[in-house]
Steps between C-alpha positions, in 0.01 A plus 500: 500500500122456495353610828238228491756226457663567837232659712297195596800272549681760714188569705441131551862460625473802723186365660674165548839576660718225643272223376182634670173407332264766358128441541380192313810467285841379615820633341617158400154390379529589135206407279708219352577345839141507624387190301777291656434620855122457485509198266281680244476458129695749287327805369466522125490879500794536737717288265416714200658829406351790693198634310595859592480718186798712596814445706574873530167638601388602846153343505387181671539285193864600463586306815626142485210260485603339829463834678156560341394154617622579851306826507187322377532242781405776745178578313175318587431197280177664388697793364748280314224291347228757423678840475850465360390326175295817425801725560714353225572169334843467662375537857219262412762227469553518876177311549639213294819454707447166677822533699386833647167351600672203662723728702198702606306186601802380703510832692125485566489141622830514690842338450415184691174430312453294186284664236312382307433167664407330172686485167664818380444431130242739351444658841356849471754694710366847434142403596626334819702809604206725428271286717754475780556874516128567503452237769773655714358847455153389614572248772848533651471610865123516507434472876228301660438766771409762244293237320292436814454872568396560142226231500379489860209731431410316179494163682270638768271642236487165314437311824220732600329479159546125456278208596611292793515123463614262234294312243494130588698253295322268259340225705681170498797620304792337673751648256405853604534418866841334448657791312332749731657337806846495333495870413334633813711287736815630329378859533410455869847364579658813366439790741774695334529867604624790296874502459736780417758268346597613152242780504509880525215713624351738245488865595145518377260282303453777247866486404483130420509408130226245573140556593347238737124451500258246648206434274156569653341210684362252252555151642371334817770230521872449428611613155681203342617649170538832319581593140585834337362533150339736250821669386691770691382329820153652445306203636549248780320170562485331839375154595394412855377226730169679497465330157506827307723669243503876526603733221659830600573821306825639636458830312190605690555718803800498733442141609344336201140390456319165503347472157298184567510142621502247220189283514468154345180381336261354749706606803496792735880492522778456248562136595348244736830448682808694595667689212858378507669633180473752217666534157446718193594543140388813320126557573462148641492452877491153650413410859556158663318375802461221752162434340696315223429760230680755295288800400597728212413869501508760221663820625406687179132424579527636851581162657216301342532125538631340182473136596527242779754215484427203727794320652510189714674644808586826676692736265815620675694690227439651159695636204367667180662513157279675244199264455648221711443456874715268707366373835672306776268314733496295820449172306862513382402615152611788280221574250532693176183678375420673171259781591365513142398135471156357582677229698783704656715217641798446266718279715520387861853431625593302808856620563498473877402265782322763710315828471630750242558819701666740258582538130649737246504482124590658171435395142748211521526375858283426802670494839299361795564441867322241712451395859692183405814719523575494128525757222399385152606645165257428214566581129176625352618476142633149527217396733723317750647520846863610474611486861404466868713651773473355847515744793497460878198734534203592288451824302206730557583783262687523166617776268661434161660764274774474238720212601457520874239347733451624854274313745398504864442193716325395821812553714568863421766423240523667157633271225668599176509289185669553163330416170749401231470268197158371614640405839413635847798515735476580870749778576459586866257567782492792740353538846281806444190451714410318821189321368305424182612709202158571354600732217794556266541743214821505295620718210852557371567779746249450786386235747199523735407239761230472761425252778262383767770629742330840443770658287546626148856532376648674197836380364746531217491158326860401552653213691461546787201739459576853615203603718418866458199516727291291742141603565336361809128425486250443777373177341629220278552602136337250263619622163630787291489646154745741337455701180688808381650582839168461685473239772172352624464252788219274625490478875343297777336810649245514212681787323672571173793739524676687222840664473535705183739766368392859559447716194830662416633708215676313223873459515699766312861605468 
């Protein structure tokens, strides 16, 4: 009798006497019973004949395919995706096994969670598992106490080198004062102290997979928005109530370096009012302000001003798609601009009955949220409004990727929507924060949120979200940006803070 044909089965039975469960794999959970128990779609590869080249050999590929799949489930997703296909063609098929990825995702998110929240058709399971594992490796158990110890000296240094005082708001601008009162009042109500709930203290900051830095003092008022750009998180832009946009080089020095402050033509500052929003596409950077303008900047030319777009009201949100800029403003309008045209205004849409506070877009849809407590879905190709969803609160932040939309409102709730067949369906809402949710970033395997309650939270994007880490801040957090595992936040203490992966050696087997 072939030694290989009995060894693994016998060992598995010996490790599982009297019905006991071995780690991560129950005796009665055969690969064929898993789809029924977890309600997963069947695996194409598992249903085929084992691709093993020999049934009598003693190498890995001589094992039944179900055993090979089980062994691979204990390897990191990065290894299965990036390494095994280079070992041999047969092992490369493991990265194509949708059932195996679904089982892995179920284990990561937990048995009681629903994942993904949106439609499962065409969902990229392997990418989602890779992102979730990387997120868990970086953020799970990151303690706030170690966080404070790590940055206490940096904060004191920034405070000592900064300029006290805040630039005054634009005179007579009632919109600025109204939104300022809403955000600051909410932040003042929350005197939340650091909590140990769901967190573990790090043994040392040096052992953390993330590096936390506070950029050198560059603003003299609250930072309203932040944006990572330039590829490989090389650059960072920040917009402030001091009316300036600063451009930072994150590669310079241990804490980054202020390259310069963008200056508009005929002004000593970037804008004449508070800078409220930023967006980019390739080398194009757009900044929106309470001075009712959108300014375009060329990053390839060192941040030189490309052009000025005059709007009719305060610009509250932006989105960029190649040569198109979308702007939501306080006058209830969503404007579409062509940055190449002499007259840039392409279309002005009135989809809401109050200020447009947030938007997200791709080449087909525009999704916008308004203070009138509605969410609008607009078809760019058909040029028509498809749907309006009525809520009991208004959205302040919005993130759209694939077929899922995640958004934060003025009551601390995070909403989830599903996009399917040109229809936006409200799925659920979760009580994540205690006040305004000022920033949301969603991808297939990661969810970041921040709030004026002075917290930043990192979650797995399942229903309900699985919170991996809560960071407590000394001031309200006004916005965030995420790119390639790097997190940047804009805070009410005039700072920009960065969490980024430390340099590590590449994964190998």
